N, C-alpha and C positions, 0 to 999 in steps of 0.2 A: 565452452564457457557456459556456466550454469545461469539460467534465468531465475528470477525471484518473484515470489508473490508477497506483496507488501500489505500486511494486515495490521490491525491495531487492537488495543485493549478495550476500545470503545469508539463511538463516533466522536468526531471533532478532536482527535488527538494529534492531528497534523499529518496524516498519511500522505495527502497530496503534496504538501510542502516538502516532506522528506523525499518522496518519490521524484519530485521535480529537481531537488538539489542533487540527488544521485544521478539523475539523467543528464543534467548539465555537466557534472564532473566526469562521468564516464565518457561522455561525448568528447570532452576536452582532453581526455586521456587517450583518445584515438579509437574508442570502442564504438562499433555500430550498434547503438542501443535503440530498441523499439519500446513503445509503451502501449498499454491497454487498460481500459477500465470496463470490464465486462458489463456491469450494471451501473447505471447512474440514475439519480432521481432528484426531483425538485422542480423549480420553475425554469422553464427553458429560456435560454438567452435569445434575444431577438436577432442577433447576427452571429455568424460563425457556428461553432459546435453548439448543440443544445446544452451540453453540460459545461459549466465553467471549469470544473476540475479537468475535464478532457482537454480543454483549450490550454490550460496551464501546462499540462503534461506534454502535449504536442509541441508547444512552443519551446519547452525545456529540452526536449530531445531533437527538435528541429526535423521532424518527420513530415512526409507528405502523404502518408497513408490515409485512405478515405475513412470518413466517420463510421461507416458501416463495419469496418474492421476494428477501429479503435474503441468504439462504444456500440456494440451490437444492439443493446437494449437500453432505452431511456424511459423512465416512468415519470410522468408529470405530477408527481406527488412526493412529498418529503417523507418517505417511509420505506420499509424493506420491500424487496421484490414479492415476498409472500403477502404483505398487506396490499400491495398494488394488485396482486391477483384477486384478492378478496374484494377490494373496493372498486377497482376499475375493470375487472375481468380481463386483464392483460396477463397472459401466462408467461412466466419466465421460461426461456428456451435454452436449456443447458446444452443441448446438442449443437445448437447454433453457436453458442459461446466457444465450445471446444473446437469446432471447425474453424472459426475465425482466428482463434489463438494459434492453431497449427499453421494457418496461412501466414500470419504475422511472423511466426518463428522462422519461417523459410526466408523471410525478407531481411532479417536482422540477426546479428551475431548473438545478441543478448536481449532478453525481454524483461521489462519491469511491469508487472501486472498489479494494479491497485485494487484492493477489495472494497467492499461497501460496509461501513459500520464496523462492528466488532467481528470476531471470528465465528461467533454463533448466530450471526444475523441469518434469519430464515429466508431461503429462496423458494423452496417448495415444502410441502408437508414432509417432514423427516429428511429434508435435504438443506444443508446449511453451507455457509462459506467454507467450513472445514471440508465438506464433501467436494466442493468445487476445486479447492487447492489439491486435494487428493487426486481428483480426476485429471487435473492438469499436470500432475506428477512434478510439482515444484516444491522447493524448500521455501519456508516462510521467513520473512524478515518482520519482526514485531516492532511496531512503534508504540511507545508508552510515554507517559508524562511524569511530572514530579509532584503533582497534587496528591494530598493525603488520600489514601485509598488505592493508590496505583500499585502498591505491592500485592494487594489482594487480587486486583484485576489482572496483573501481569502473571502471577502464579496460575490463576485459573486459565488464562490464555495458553500458557505453556503446557498445562495439564491436558487441555483439549487437543493440542497438537500431538502430545504423547499418545492420547487415546486413539486418535485417528492415524497414528504412525506417520505424522508429517515431520520431516526433519526441520529443525530451526537453525537458520544460518546465524542469527544473532538478534540482539535487541538494540534499538536506537532510542535514546531518551530525548524527547522533544521538550526542552527546558523553557517553556513559554509562560509557566505559572510563576507568580511572584510570591506565593504563600505556601510553597510545597517543601519537599525534602531537599536537603543539600545534595547536589549531584554526586559528590564523592561518596557520601554515605549510602545513597540509593544504589549506586553502582555496586558497592561492596555487598549490600544486603541481597540485591537481586541475583548477583552471580552466585552467592553462597546458597540461596534458596532454590534457584532454578537450574543451576549448573549450565547456564547458557551465557555465552560471552556477550558483554556489552560492547558494541562496536564503536560507540561514541555518544556524545551529547551535543545537541545542536541548540545554540542560544537563539532567543527571539531576535529576528532582524526584520526591518521594514523594507529594505531594498531587495527586491526579487530579481534583479538583473543577473545576467549570466556571470558577470565578473564577481559580483557580490556572493552569489550562491557557490560558485567554484571556490572562492577564497575560504568561505566558512566551512564547506563540506570537506574540502581537501585537507584542511587543518584539523578537523574534529572527528572524522570518520576513518576507521582502520580499513582502508581499501585493499590493502595487501591480504588481509584475512577474508574480506568480503569476496574477493575474486579467486581465492584459493580453492 
C-alpha cells in the first residue's frame, strides 16, 4: 500500500485538515495508517505536542508514536526551515527526517506525511520540499483551494513535481473560500490543464470529530483511486 506526501499550492490551503480527514477515514476503513510532519514551526503549545498540526494528525490517526518520530524538528518561528536556519541557527536535519520516516514506515501499513507550506518551501540552500518528497520516494497528493489564482498556483505545483519527477496521486480541492471558483468548473479546468485527476472536493466544516470527518471524506473523496 503506497504512502503519500501531502503538499499544497501554498501555506494555509488546509493540508492538515485534509490529512486529518484522510487519516480518520483510512483508519475507519481498517487501514493501519501512520502520520508524520517532518518539519513544523510556530508558537509551541504549552501541553502535548509542540505543534498543533501534529496533535491534530496524531488524534486523527489515533497513533501512539512518540513526538520525536512524528515531528523530528520543530522551529519556534513562523517561517520556513531555511529561515529558521538563518534566524535561529537551527539547522534542518534531512538525514534525521529520512531515518525517522523509515522507522515509522515499519510501524504502519501506510504513511501520510504532511509537508510544510508550498512545494517549493526552502529547507536548505538548494534543497526544497520537492527534494524531500523525492528523497522519501513518495507520490504527492496536492491540496488546493478555490480562490482566484489557484489555477496558476496548482499548475506551477504540478510543473515542479514534473521537473523533480515526483508522481502525483491526485488533487484535493479544499472548498473553504466563499468567493472563489465554482468547484465543478475548477475541477474541469484543472484536470484539462494538468492531466491530474481531481480526487474530490471537501466543503468547509466546523465539526472535526471522527464521525463528521469520516462522513464528509468518505462521501467526497475517491478512495478507490487513492488506494489503487
